[in-house]
N, C-alpha and C positions, 0 to 999 in steps of 0.2 A: 582623587575625586571619585565618589561613588556614582555609578550609572545604574539606571533602572530599566527593566523591560515592563511594558504595559500590555495587557490584554484589553483591547477596546472591543466591547461586546457588539457584534453585528445586530443584536436585537434592538438596542436603543442608543448605541453610540457612546455609552458611558464607560469609564474605566472599571472593569470588573475585577481584575487582579493586577497588582503591581508588586514587583519583586526586585531587590537589588541584584545586580549581576555579580558574579564571583570575582574577587580580586585575584591578582597574579599569585599571591601567596596561598589563597584558598584553592586555586587550581593546582598549584604545586603539591599541596598537602593531599588533595584528592587523588592525584595520580600516584603519589608515593604510597598512600594507603592501599590503593587498588593493586599495585604491583606486589606489595608485601602480602596482602591477603590472598592473592591468587596462588602464591607459592605454597601456602598451606591448604587452600581449598582444593587444589588439583589432586591432593592425596586423600581427600575424604572419599570413602567408598561410594560408588554410584548409587546404591540403594539408599544410603543416608542422604545424599544430595536430593534424590527423588522425593523422599519423605518431607524434606524441608520445602521443596518447591511446590509440592501438593498443598502444603499449608498456605503458601503464598496465594495460590489459586482460590482456596477457600476464603481467604481474607478479602480478596478482590470481589468475589461473589457477594459477600456480606455488605459491601459498600454500594451495591447496585443502584439503590434509590438516589443516594447522594451524587453518584457519578452521572446518572441520567440528567439531573437538573444542571450540573456543572457543564456537561457537554452542550446543552441547549444555549446556555449563556456565553460559553467560550467561543463556540464555532458555528452555532446557529442551526444544528440539526433538530427537527421536530422531536419533542420529547416522546411522542408515541412510538418512535423508531429506536429509542435508546437501547432497548433490550437486544436489538440485533447486533450492535457492537459489543455489548457486554457478553452476551452468550457466545458470539463468535470468538472473542478473546479467550474465554474459558475453554472452548472446544480446541482451539489451536494449542493452547498451553498444555492441556491434558494429553493431546495426541503426541506432542513432541516429548513429553515426559514418558509416555507409554513406549515409544519406539527407541528411546535412548540406548537401552541395553543392546539392542540389535545393531543400531547405527554405529555405536562406539566399540563394538566387539572386535577383537583381533581378526584380521583377515588372513586366512590360510591360503597357500598357493593353490590356484585353480588349474583349469585346463585339462583335468584328468590325469595330471602327472602323478606318478607314484611318489610316495615319501622317499626322501634321500636318506639312506641308512647312515646313522651317525650324526645327522643334522636335524636341527629344529629351526624352522623358518616361518616367520609371520610378519605382518604389517600391523603396527599399533597406531591408533589415532590419538595424538596428544593435543591438549589444549594449546591455543596460540599464546595466551597471556591475558592482556587487557584489551577488551573489545569496547570501542567507542561507538555508541549507537546515536545517530542523529535522526530524530523522528519528525515526521510531518504532522500537521494539525488536522487534516481532513478525516482521517480515521485514527485518532491519536493512540488508542489502546491496541487496536488490531495491528497497526504498523509496528509499534514498539515491541509487541510480544513476539513477533516473527523472529527477532534476533535475540532479545533479552533472555527469554526462557531457555532456548537451546544452547546459547552461549554459556550460561551458568551451569546447565546440566552437563555440558562437555568439560567443565572444570576451569572455565575462564572467569575472570572478574569483569564486570560491566560498569561503564560510566555512561549514563544516559543524558543526552542534551535534547530536550524537547523544544518544540516551537514556542516562540514567545506568545503565540496565540492560545496555547494550551498548556501553560505551566503547571496547572494543578494535576495534570495526568502524571507527570514525573513525580510529583510529591505523593500522589496516591500509590504509585508503585513502591516508593520508598517506605511508606507506612506498612504496606503489605509484607515487604521483606523483613522489616523490623518485627512485626507481629509474629512472623513465622520463625524468628530466631536465627536468621541467616547471620553468619559471622560478620563482624564489622569490616567494611571495606570491600566486600565481594560485590555488592551493588551500591552504587552511589549515583547522584544526579548533580548536574550543574546548570544554573541559569547563566549563560554567557552570550557575548556578542558574536557576530559573524567573524570578526577579526580574531577573537580568542578561540573560536571554533577551529579556524584554520591553523592556529598555533598548536592546538591540541593534536590535530591530525598529524602535524609534523613532529610531535614529541616522540623520542625513541622508545618511551615506555608503552606507547600504544601499538598493539600488534595487528589490529584489524579495525577497519571503519565500515560500519553498516549505515549507509545513507539512503534516505528516502526524500525525494523532493523534485525540483525542476531540473531540466536539462542544464540550464545555466548553473544551478547549484552543484550538479554533478561535476561539471567542468572545474568549478572552484575547489571541490574536494580533491580532484585529480591533481590540480596545480599544487595544492598544499602538500600532497603526498609524493610529488615527483622526485624529491631528493632522497627518498627512502624506499627500501624494498618492503613496503607494507601493503597488505591486501586491502582492497576496497570492494565492497558490494554496493552497487548503485541501482536503486529502483527508481526510475525517473518517469517521464511523462508518457502520454498515450493520446492517440486519436483513433480509438478502436472501431473497427468495422464489424458490420453484421450483414449477412446475406440471407434473404428470404427466398428460398428456392421455390420452383413451380409446384412442388408437392408438399409444401409446408402446411401445418395446421395453422390457418390464418388467425383465428381468434387467440390462440396461444402465443403466436408470434407478436401480435399487436400488444397484448397485455404485458409480456415480458420485455419487449424492446422499449416501450414507453417508460416502464419502470427502470430499465437499464440505462436509459438516457437521463432521467430526471431524479432518480434517487440521490439523496444527499445534495440536492440542488445541482446535480451534474458535476459536483466536485469530487470526482473519482478518477484516478489514473486509468482505471480499466472500465470506466463508464462508456456506453455506446455513443458515438458521435456521428459515424457514417453508416447509413442504412441503405443497402442496395437491394432492390426488390424486383423480382422477376416480373416482366411486363404483363403476364397473365393475372397477377395478383395486385399490381401496383395501385390501381384506383381504389380497390376495396381496402387495401392496407392503409392508404392515406386517409380515407374516410374514417376508418376505425381509430387510427392514431390521433386524428384531430379530435374526435369525440371524447376519447379517453383523456387527452391532455387538458381539455376544457373542464374536466371534473376536479382538477387539482385545486386545493385551497391554499393560497399564498398568504402567509401571515406570521404572527408571533409564534416562534417555535415552542414556547412554554404552554401554549394553548393546545390541549389534546386533540382539537378538531383540525388543526393545521397539518397539511400533508406536504407542503413545500415551504421550507424556511428561507431565510436570507442567505446571500453569499457571505463569505467570511468578512468582507469589508466593502464599503462603498466604492473604493477604487477598483476592486475586482469586478463589481457589478458594472461599473462604467466601461471597463475594458471589454466585458462580454458584449455590451451594447455596441461598442465600436466594431467588434468583430462581426456581429450580425449585420450592422450597417454596411460594412465592407463587402459582404457577400451580396446583400441586396443591391448595392450600387453596381454590381457586375451582372445582375439579372436574376438573382434568386428571389423567390416570392415567399413572404412571411405568411404562414397558414393560420397563425393564431393572432387574434386581435388583442393586443396588450391591454386595452381598456377593460377587458373582462376581468382583469386582476387589479383591483383598485389599490392594493398595497404597492404595486410596481411603480416606482417613481425615480426619475433621474436624480443622482446625488445621494441616493440611499442604497443600502445593501440588498434591497428587495427588487428582484427582477423576474418578470413573467417567463414561463416556459415557452419555448419557441421551436416549431418545426419549419425548416426551410425547404421549399420545393423548387423545382426547375433549376436545380444546382448542377454545376459541372465540377470536374476534379480540380480545377485551378482555383476555386473559391476558398476563402479563409476557413469556412466550416468543414471543408474536406481535406485541409492540409495542416492547419494549426491546432494545437491543443487549446480548446476554448475554456475548459474548466468551469462550465456553467450549464444551466438547463437548456441546452440547444442541441439539435441534431439535424443533419441534412439527410433528405430522402431522395434517392436517385433511381430511376428505372434502368434495368439491365435486360439484355436479351437472353442470357443464359450463363452457364457455369464459367465458361472461359472468360467472358467479359468481367464477371464478378471477381474472379480470382485476380485478374490483371489489375483491377481497380483497388482491391483490398491490399495488394502488395505495393501499390503506388503511394508510398508514404515513408516518411523518415522514421516512423514509429513502428513498434512491433511488440506490444504487450499481450493483448488477447485478440481473438477473432472468433466470431460466432456464426454458425450456419444453422438455419432453420429448415429442416427436412424430415421426412419420415423414412428416409433410406440411410441406414447406418453405414453401409459400405460406401455410399456416395460421400457421406460426411467424412469418413476416414480418408478417402482418396483426395477430396478437396483440401482437407486439413494438411495433408502431406505437401500440398502445393503452396500453401499460404505461409509466409515468413512471419512467424509469431511465437511468443513464448508459451501461450496456452491456446488450444483450439477447443471451442465449445460446440456442442450440438444441442439445440433447443433450450439453451440457457445462456446467461451472460452475467457479467459483473459479479463474479462469485469466486471464492477461493476454497479449495479443498485442501486441508493441511496434509493429506496423504500424498499430494502432488507437488512437484517442484514449482515454486513461484519465481518466474524468470522472464526477462525481456530480451529482445534483440534490437539491433540498430540503436536509435536514440532513446529507446525505452530502458536501456541500461545493460548491466552485466552482473554476473554472479547469480546466486540462488539463495532463497530462504525456503523454509518449510520442507516437509518430507524427509526421508532418510538422506537424500542428496544434500539438503540444507546443512546437515551436520558436517559434511565434507568441507564446507567453506569456513567452518568455525574451529577446525582442527587441522593439524599437519600430519602427514603420514611419516612414520618412523619405522624403518625395517630392522628386523632382528634376524641375524644369520649366525646361528649358534652351532658350533661343532664340538662334539664330545671327543676328548683326547683318548 
């Protein structure tokens, strides 16, 4: 019996894309092709691999207009912001191509040791084999590119399983790889169920799993991999904090933190959800944040005037409303009148942005990943209290500090348990830096030179001349 996945558009609730899921024989053939193709691909010289992958990036860039429209319909991001994902994807891909030669170069013995006469010693980075990338829908190209491009550059084959909400993204990647002339089997995609995803994770032909999704999904991946010595990279949830210090540029902090909380309708693992503001600036920060939040235009994401689109599905929006209500029931105060946003209605995917005041650390908004346009704002007395509260979380993906004192930002960053520490910015990835989480935000690493270490295995050569 053939099963199907459906992308129900959050824009209007209709079926936007429907695809049959792969059969067991199709999955078997895909993994067999990937394994066979990788054995040849890993011997292709790195500069040739780079030339092919550059053509992939060029092909993706040429599809920009079609991709922008598809993203709006598949997951609801306003079309006016589509370029941010497309350009970010291209930038990450180009950077990982650019650093591949250095990242994959043989490692000579260090430590100032002299060469050993009669010996040649080095560590080589070898590809793992077949990399299975399981990508999420909220940044469907940016998330997938983090592992797909460096995995292929490193000599691996890739099988991509994209979210059922964004199936066209997997297909677009495949079109680009075909157009670039990549050998058959080096990159493939599958539309599969959760059950088949877990079976693929457990398949001995898969050498590494790159997963982005919920904490619950990460546990499912780990259970599926438990019987095998297979590597897993897990980029999971967040409830990311920001601290507005007493010496912050207030206008800059307001502008960036409101955007960091509400961009992509708050559907970002590294979006800002907990804002701690020094008591000297608290009242002015709240006034500025409320005024800026009220300027958002909630509506159809295909309308270029819309600045806040729907959540991915009505059930997700209803869950956000429940989480807000749970905090309000414990004493939080909603600063934004939802009636200002006429499109926001229960039972739909459209939900108004919200700032919650008078919050405490035990409320849902300060403890759970809400994954919607909601942030809690809390007054603090100074650095020590801010750090204590920022660390009081099961998550640790990013943390942001607003200050004009670089040394203070460094010192505070050392005390916060997080994967990335920001100063005067948030909700951003630099491909030159490792993207990594701690605690329930995951493990492993993508991007940067360090990211290549997780897609290769070290092999030592100890050669003695007779």
